[in-house]
N, C-alpha and C positions, 0 to 999 in steps of 0.2 A: 472762511474760504474752504468749503467742502468740495471734494472731487465728485463729479457726477457719477452715479452708479448706473451702469448699463442695464436696461430693462427689456430690451428687445430679445426675443428668443434666438435670433441668428447670432447675436454677440455672446449669448450665454452658452450655446451649444458649440463648443469647439470640437474638432475632429478626434480628440483624445478619448472622449467619453461618449460611446454610442447610446442613443436614447432608446432604440428598439433592440430587444434581445433576439438573436437568431437562434433557431432551434439547433441543438448540438447535433453534429453529424455522428452517425453510429460508429462506435470505435471498432477497430479490427479485432480479430480473435484474441482472447487473452493470452498472455505469455505462458508457455508451458515450461515449468521448471523441472529439472531432472530430479529423479527420486533421491532423497537425501541418504547418505550412508548410514548403516546401523551403528557404526562407531567411527570416531576419528580422533586423532591425537593433535593437540595444540599446546605448546609450551610444556611438553612432557606430561600432560594430563590427558587421559583417555576419556572421552565423552561417549556415553552409550545412549541409544534410543531406548527410553524406559519401556515404552509399549512393546517393542519387539523383544527386549530382554526378558520381560515378564512372561511373554508367551513362550519363549524358548525354555525358560526355567520350568514352566508348567508342563511342557511336553517331555521333560527329562524323567518324569515319574517321581519327582520329589514331592512327598505329601506334606501338607501343612494343615494342622487342625486348629 
């Protein structure tokens, strides 16, 4: 006694799975995040932006050979 397997397309295509893909709508402008701080403190640890810290050190006139 096997149960009958539905073979008609109307019974296979339930509303949960669309068969045709719609073209995605263009997304709005990307989110603009604020400029991150050069340094911040979290859990008594000071974090520095390495790129900006090295530029500052180079401008102070400290020479490294």
